[in-house]
C-alpha positions as CSV (number, residue, x, y, z in Angstrom):
1,M,30.3,83.0,72.5
2,D,29.9,79.4,73.6
3,H,27.8,78.6,70.5
4,V,30.2,80.2,68.0
5,I,31.8,77.9,65.5
6,Y,35.5,78.5,65.1
7,S,37.5,77.3,62.1
8,I,41.1,76.5,61.2
9,N,42.1,77.6,57.8
10,N,45.1,75.6,56.7
11,K,46.3,76.6,53.2
12,G,42.7,77.3,52.2
13,D,41.3,74.1,53.7
14,K,38.8,75.0,56.5
15,F,38.3,72.8,59.5
16,E,35.4,73.7,61.8
17,I,36.0,73.2,65.5
18,S,34.2,73.8,68.7
19,K,35.2,76.1,71.5
20,I,36.2,73.1,73.6
21,I,38.6,71.8,70.9
22,L,40.0,75.4,70.5
23,D,40.7,75.6,74.2
24,K,42.5,72.2,74.1
25,I,44.8,73.5,71.4
26,S,45.4,76.9,72.9
27,C,46.1,75.6,76.4
28,N,48.6,72.8,75.6
29,G,51.6,75.1,75.3
30,S,52.2,74.3,71.6
31,I,53.3,76.7,68.9
32,A,49.8,76.4,67.4
33,G,48.3,77.2,70.8
34,K,50.5,80.3,71.2
35,Q,49.5,81.5,67.8
36,I,45.8,81.1,68.6
37,L,46.3,83.0,71.9
38,S,48.1,85.8,70.0
39,D,45.3,86.1,67.5
40,F,42.8,86.3,70.3
41,T,44.9,89.0,72.0
42,K,44.8,91.1,68.8
43,D,41.1,90.5,68.1
44,K,38.7,89.2,70.6
45,T,36.1,88.5,67.9
46,V,38.3,86.4,65.7
47,V,36.7,83.0,64.7
48,E,39.1,81.8,61.9
49,F,42.8,81.0,62.5
50,H,45.2,80.7,59.6
51,F,48.0,78.2,59.4
52,Q,50.4,77.0,56.8
53,R,51.0,73.4,57.8
54,H,50.9,70.0,56.0
55,S,47.3,69.4,55.0
56,T,47.0,65.6,55.6
57,C,48.9,65.7,58.9
58,T,46.7,68.6,60.1
59,L,43.5,66.7,59.2
60,N,44.7,63.5,61.2
61,I,45.8,65.6,64.2
62,L,42.6,67.6,64.4
63,D,40.6,64.2,64.1
64,Y,42.7,63.0,67.1
65,I,41.9,66.2,69.1
66,R,38.2,65.6,68.4
67,G,38.5,62.2,70.0
68,D,39.6,59.9,67.1
69,L,42.7,57.7,67.1
70,L,45.9,59.3,65.9
71,H,47.1,57.7,62.7
72,I,50.2,58.5,60.6
73,P,49.3,59.1,56.9
74,T,50.9,56.4,54.7
75,D,52.3,59.0,52.3
76,V,54.0,61.2,54.9
77,C,57.5,60.8,56.3
78,P,57.4,60.0,60.0
79,K,59.9,62.8,60.7
80,K,57.5,65.3,59.0
81,F,54.6,63.9,61.1
82,R,56.7,64.3,64.3
83,Q,57.3,68.0,63.4
84,E,53.5,68.4,62.9
85,M,52.8,66.8,66.3
86,E,55.3,69.1,68.0
87,F,53.6,72.1,66.4
88,W,50.1,71.1,67.5
89,G,51.3,69.8,70.9
90,V,50.4,66.2,70.5
91,P,52.6,63.7,72.5
92,E,54.2,60.8,70.6
93,N,52.7,58.1,72.9
94,E,49.2,59.1,71.5
95,I,50.0,57.5,68.1
96,A,47.7,54.5,67.4
97,T,49.2,51.1,68.0
98,C,48.9,50.1,64.4
99,C,51.1,53.1,63.3
100,F,53.4,53.3,66.3
101,T,55.5,50.3,65.2
102,K,56.3,52.1,61.9
103,Y,57.0,55.3,63.8
104,Q,59.3,53.6,66.4
105,S,61.1,51.8,63.6
106,F,61.8,55.2,61.9
107,L,63.2,56.6,65.2
108,D,65.4,53.6,65.6
109,D,66.7,53.9,62.1
110,E,67.3,57.6,62.5
111,K,69.3,57.1,65.7
112,T,71.3,54.4,64.0
113,L,72.0,56.5,60.9
114,R,73.3,59.4,63.1
115,V,76.4,57.3,63.8
116,L,77.2,57.0,60.1
117,E,76.3,60.6,59.3
118,R,78.3,62.0,62.2
119,D,81.4,59.9,61.3
120,E,81.1,60.7,57.6
121,H,80.7,64.4,58.3
122,E,83.8,64.4,60.5
123,R,85.8,62.6,57.9
124,H,84.7,64.9,55.2
125,A,85.3,68.0,57.4
126,R,88.9,66.8,58.1
127,K,89.5,66.3,54.4
128,E,88.1,69.8,53.6
129,R,90.2,71.4,56.3
130,V,93.3,69.7,54.9
131,Y,92.4,70.8,51.4
132,A,91.9,74.4,52.5
133,M,95.2,74.4,54.4
134,S,97.0,73.1,51.3
135,K,96.0,76.2,49.3
136,G,97.9,78.5,51.7
137,K,101.6,79.1,52.2
138,G,104.3,78.1,54.6
139,W,104.9,75.1,56.7
140,K,101.2,74.3,57.4
141,A,100.5,74.2,53.7
142,M,103.4,71.9,53.1
143,Q,102.2,69.6,55.8
144,A,98.7,69.5,54.3
145,K,100.0,68.8,50.8
146,I,102.1,65.9,52.0
147,W,99.3,64.6,54.2
148,Q,96.9,64.6,51.2
149,I,99.4,62.4,49.3
150,M,99.6,60.0,52.2
151,E,96.0,59.8,53.2
152,Y,93.7,60.9,50.4
153,P,94.3,58.9,47.1
154,S,91.7,60.8,45.2
155,T,93.4,64.1,45.5
156,S,96.3,63.6,43.0
157,V,98.2,61.1,40.8
158,M,101.0,61.1,43.3
159,A,98.6,60.2,46.0
160,K,97.4,57.2,44.0
161,I,100.9,56.0,43.3
162,F,101.7,56.3,47.1
163,M,98.6,54.3,47.9
164,V,99.6,51.5,45.5
165,F,103.2,51.4,46.8
166,S,102.0,51.5,50.4
167,N,99.6,48.6,49.8
168,L,102.4,46.6,48.1
169,M,104.5,47.1,51.1
170,V,101.7,45.9,53.3
171,M,101.3,42.8,51.2
172,L,105.0,42.2,51.2
173,S,105.0,42.4,55.1
174,L,102.2,39.9,55.2
175,F,103.9,37.6,52.8
176,I,107.1,37.6,55.0
177,L,104.9,36.8,58.1
178,V,103.3,33.8,56.3
179,A,106.4,32.6,54.7
180,S,108.3,32.6,58.0
181,T,106.0,29.9,59.2
182,D,106.6,27.5,56.3
183,Q,109.6,25.1,56.4
184,M,109.8,25.6,52.6
185,F,111.4,29.0,53.3
186,Y,114.0,27.5,55.7
187,E,117.4,26.0,55.0
188,S,120.2,24.2,56.9
189,L,122.6,26.4,58.8
190,T,125.8,27.3,57.0
191,D,129.3,27.0,58.7
192,E,129.2,30.7,59.6
193,E,125.8,30.3,61.2
194,W,126.9,27.3,63.2
195,D,130.0,29.1,64.3
196,E,127.7,32.0,65.4
197,Y,125.2,29.7,67.2
198,L,127.5,27.4,69.2
199,N,129.1,28.7,72.4
200,A,132.6,27.8,73.5
201,K,131.4,24.8,75.7
202,E,129.3,23.4,72.8
203,K,132.1,23.8,70.3
204,E,134.3,21.8,72.6
205,K,131.5,19.2,73.1
206,F,130.8,18.7,69.4
207,G,134.4,19.0,68.3
208,W,133.7,22.2,66.3
209,K,136.9,23.6,64.9
210,G,135.4,26.7,63.1
211,A,134.3,27.3,59.6
212,G,134.8,24.3,57.3
213,S,134.3,21.8,60.2
214,Y,130.9,20.8,59.1
215,N,130.7,17.2,57.7
216,E,128.4,14.2,57.9
217,T,129.8,13.0,61.2
218,M,129.4,16.5,62.7
219,A,125.8,16.6,61.3
220,D,124.8,13.6,63.5
221,K,126.1,15.4,66.6
222,L,124.7,18.8,66.1
223,P,121.1,19.6,66.9
224,D,118.6,19.8,64.0
225,L,118.3,23.5,63.4
226,K,117.4,25.6,60.4
227,S,117.4,29.3,59.6
228,R,115.1,31.5,57.5
229,M,116.3,32.1,54.0
230,I,118.4,35.2,53.8
231,F,116.2,37.0,51.2
232,L,113.4,37.1,53.8
233,E,115.7,38.8,56.3
234,Y,116.5,41.5,53.7
235,L,112.8,41.9,52.7
236,E,111.8,42.2,56.4
237,L,114.5,44.8,56.9
238,I,113.1,46.8,53.9
239,T,109.6,46.7,55.4
240,I,110.8,47.8,58.8
241,V,112.7,50.8,57.2
242,Y,109.6,51.7,55.1
243,F,107.1,51.5,57.9
244,T,109.4,53.4,60.2
245,I,109.9,56.2,57.7
246,E,106.2,56.2,57.0
247,I,105.0,56.6,60.6
248,I,107.7,59.3,61.2
249,C,106.5,61.2,58.2
250,K,102.9,61.0,59.3
251,M,103.9,62.4,62.7
252,I,105.9,65.2,61.1
253,F,103.4,66.2,58.3
254,F,100.1,65.7,60.3
255,P,98.5,69.2,59.8
256,L,95.5,68.8,62.2
257,P,95.3,68.9,66.0
258,W,97.1,66.0,67.6
259,K,93.8,64.6,69.1
260,D,92.8,63.6,65.6
261,F,96.1,61.8,64.9
262,L,95.6,58.5,66.8
263,N,93.4,55.9,65.1
264,F,93.2,52.2,64.6
265,F,95.7,52.1,61.7
266,I,98.3,54.2,63.4
267,V,98.1,52.1,66.6
268,V,98.5,48.8,64.5
269,D,101.5,50.2,62.7
270,A,103.2,51.4,65.9
271,V,102.6,48.1,67.8
272,S,103.7,46.0,64.8
273,L,106.9,48.1,64.5
274,I,107.7,47.8,68.2
275,V,107.3,44.0,68.1
276,M,109.6,43.8,65.0
277,Y,112.2,46.0,66.7
278,V,112.1,44.0,69.9
279,D,112.7,40.9,67.8
280,K,115.7,42.5,66.1
281,I,117.2,43.8,69.3
282,A,116.9,40.4,71.0
283,I,118.8,38.8,68.1
284,E,121.5,41.5,68.4
285,I,121.8,40.9,72.2
286,D,121.9,37.1,71.8
287,E,122.5,35.7,68.3
288,R,121.1,32.3,69.4
289,E,117.6,33.8,69.4
290,K,117.6,33.6,65.6
291,Y,117.8,29.8,65.7
292,E,115.9,28.5,68.7
293,E,112.8,29.1,70.7
294,S,113.0,31.2,73.8
295,F,111.1,33.8,75.9
296,V,111.3,36.2,73.0
297,D,108.9,33.9,71.1
298,A,106.2,35.3,73.4
299,V,106.9,38.7,72.0
300,K,107.2,37.3,68.4
301,S,103.7,35.9,68.8
302,L,102.5,39.5,69.0
303,Q,103.4,39.8,65.3
304,I,99.9,38.5,64.6
305,I,99.1,42.2,64.9
306,R,100.8,42.7,61.6
307,V,97.9,40.8,60.0
308,M,95.7,43.8,61.0
309,R,97.5,45.8,58.4
310,L,95.2,44.1,56.0
311,F,92.6,46.7,57.0
312,R,94.8,49.3,55.4
313,L,93.9,47.7,52.1
314,L,90.2,48.2,52.9
315,K,90.1,51.5,54.6
316,Y,89.2,53.3,51.4
317,V,86.4,50.8,50.5
318,S,83.0,52.1,51.6
319,S,81.6,48.7,52.2
320,F,84.3,48.0,54.8
321,R,83.4,51.3,56.6
322,I,79.7,50.2,56.6
323,L,80.6,46.9,58.1
324,I,82.4,48.7,60.9
325,F,79.5,50.9,61.5
326,T,77.2,47.9,61.5
327,I,79.2,46.2,64.2
328,R,79.5,49.4,66.3
329,T,75.7,50.0,66.2
330,S,74.8,46.3,66.7
331,L,76.8,45.7,69.8
332,K,73.7,45.1,71.9
333,D,72.3,42.6,69.4
334,L,75.7,40.9,69.3
335,L,75.8,40.7,73.1
336,L,72.3,39.3,73.0
337,M,73.4,36.7,70.5
338,L,76.3,35.7,72.7
339,L,74.1,35.5,75.7
340,C,71.6,33.3,74.0
341,L,74.4,31.1,72.6
342,L,76.0,30.8,76.1
343,T,72.6,29.8,77.7
344,A,71.9,27.3,75.0
345,V,75.4,25.8,75.3
346,L,75.1,25.3,79.0
347,I,71.6,23.8,78.7
348,F,72.4,21.3,75.9
349,S,75.8,20.3,77.2
350,S,74.3,19.5,80.5
351,L,71.5,17.5,78.9
352,A,73.9,15.7,76.7
353,F,76.2,14.8,79.5
354,F,73.4,13.5,81.8
355,T,72.1,11.2,79.0
356,R,75.1,9.0,80.1
357,D,76.2,8.7,76.5
358,T,79.9,7.6,76.4
359,A,80.5,10.3,73.7
360,F,80.2,13.0,76.3
361,T,82.8,12.4,79.0
362,S,82.3,15.8,80.7
363,I,80.3,18.9,80.5
364,P,83.2,21.1,79.1
365,Q,83.6,18.5,76.3
366,A,79.9,18.5,75.7
367,S,80.0,22.3,75.6
368,W,82.4,22.1,72.6
369,W,80.0,19.8,70.9
370,A,77.1,22.1,71.7
371,I,78.8,25.2,70.2
372,V,79.7,23.3,67.1
373,T,76.1,22.1,66.7
374,L,74.3,25.4,67.6
375,T,76.4,27.3,65.1
376,T,75.6,24.6,62.4
377,V,79.3,23.9,61.8
378,G,79.1,20.2,62.6
379,Y,82.7,19.0,62.7
380,G,81.6,15.4,63.6
381,D,84.4,14.9,66.0
382,I,81.9,14.1,68.8
383,V,78.8,12.1,67.7
384,P,75.9,11.0,70.0
385,K,75.3,7.3,70.0
386,T,72.2,6.6,72.2
387,L,68.6,7.5,71.5
388,P,68.3,10.1,74.4
389,S,71.5,11.9,73.3
390,K,70.3,11.9,69.7
391,L,67.0,13.6,70.8
392,V,69.0,16.2,72.7
393,A,71.3,16.7,69.7
394,S,68.3,17.1,67.3
395,A,66.8,19.8,69.6
396,C,70.1,21.5,69.9
397,A,70.5,21.6,66.1
398,V,67.0,23.0,65.6
399,I,67.4,25.6,68.3
400,G,70.7,26.7,66.8
401,V,69.1,27.3,63.3
402,C,66.2,29.2,64.8
403,M,68.5,31.3,67.0
404,L,70.6,32.4,64.1
405,A,67.6,32.9,61.9
406,I,66.1,35.3,64.4
407,L,69.3,37.3,65.4
408,I,71.3,37.6,62.3
409,P,68.7,39.5,60.2
410,T,69.2,42.4,62.6
411,L,72.8,42.7,61.6
412,V,71.8,42.4,57.9
413,N,69.1,45.0,58.2
414,N,71.6,47.5,59.8
415,Y,74.1,46.8,57.1
416,M,71.6,47.4,54.3
417,L,70.4,50.6,56.0
418,F,73.9,51.9,56.3
419,N,74.7,50.9,52.7
420,S,71.6,52.6,51.2
421,Q,72.2,55.8,53.4
422,L,75.9,56.0,52.4
423,N,74.9,55.6,48.7
424,V,72.5,58.5,49.1
425,M,75.1,60.7,50.8
426,Q,77.7,59.9,48.2
427,Q,75.2,60.6,45.4
428,K,74.4,64.0,47.0
429,T,78.0,64.9,47.3
430,K,78.7,63.9,43.7
431,T,75.8,65.9,42.4
432,K,76.8,68.9,44.5
433,N,80.5,68.7,43.2
434,E,79.2,68.4,39.6
435,A,77.0,71.5,40.1
436,L,79.9,73.4,41.6
437,L,82.2,72.3,38.7
438,E,79.5,73.3,36.1
439,N,79.1,76.7,37.7
440,S,82.9,77.2,37.8
441,I,83.3,76.7,34.1
442,L,80.3,78.8,33.0
443,P,81.4,81.9,31.0
444,V,81.4,85.1,33.1
445,D,79.2,87.9,31.8
446,H,81.2,91.1,32.1
447,K,78.3,93.3,30.9
448,T,77.0,95.8,33.4
């Protein structure tokens, strides 16, 4: 039997192999090997083994088993080729170097896309669960219907109206925050406000006799204070009431398990509300807090968190979600960029300082100059004057451009990959929904 020629019949294409090659396949523990052993068990004289596999992949893999290099066909998806290698029991590290880069790139992209697919699947699954619950009866159905209005604008006209109104309230909140930092929205204290601000000792010191005491002479004595226009106070009160009601309603009408409730937007709203309430409570405790700086300003500075509400305007925009996914999956690349930047800053700031140029009085100051130069911002607040420092600055500028040119494309590639994948997923969903809608409106044939 050693001189018998065996053959593999793959969809009608026959590949002759020797007994040695057959033994290699049957002994590697693969699915193909088990099938060959099974055929031998049934018939000891069998010389032809039938398979239904990808023809081009089978040809390349059999060539490799005969002793050739393992190449990936140019017209075959690497994922399909991996399935064929698993079937024939060929390890991935046997792929030829010229094709392994393409294969590894595919694996990296597949791993990266799993983040997007998993998140989109979970988001879609939650939406479907809420939709299914809304079709029922009772309290759970009521919760689901209200939650759809609050979270899914595409479900109804009422949901779209709520989204527009909610976004307007977010913009109003941001307007109040911005306006509160501009003196244009402040005015001099009224008699009532002065009477509220001054304590008994100060009233005696300044000769304050109560409402109506304010005059030019008194103005020279009193401190220079201004208060925020009253309409901003009313608008802020409206936003506080609205966001309080909104977050309470979300807690009451959330229809899913509580582990799914907390997210970035809920946390931002909650912290923003806490900060605003602390501010109002402090003013109620001590009315002077409204007019002068104090320890409460440290708490007020946390109102910067209110700016995060801007993300609520973007959470339904797919490009924004892609940007978040890109940052999440590119953390290693971002850390590498920061590490390279830190290294370059330390090197060039030290070199610049030791050129003894008077423009660089210390390494920390030179570090600021190095960051500005490496990132190609170039404020021009620190300028080298001597030839050695100019040479260092030139090298710093060139290295900065090269560093950004090398590292940033990784982020861009991930973004483009996510963008194309999300477009495909959305198109598939759209096509599926259109097909379901078309089938649902087809006339029903009642004939038996």
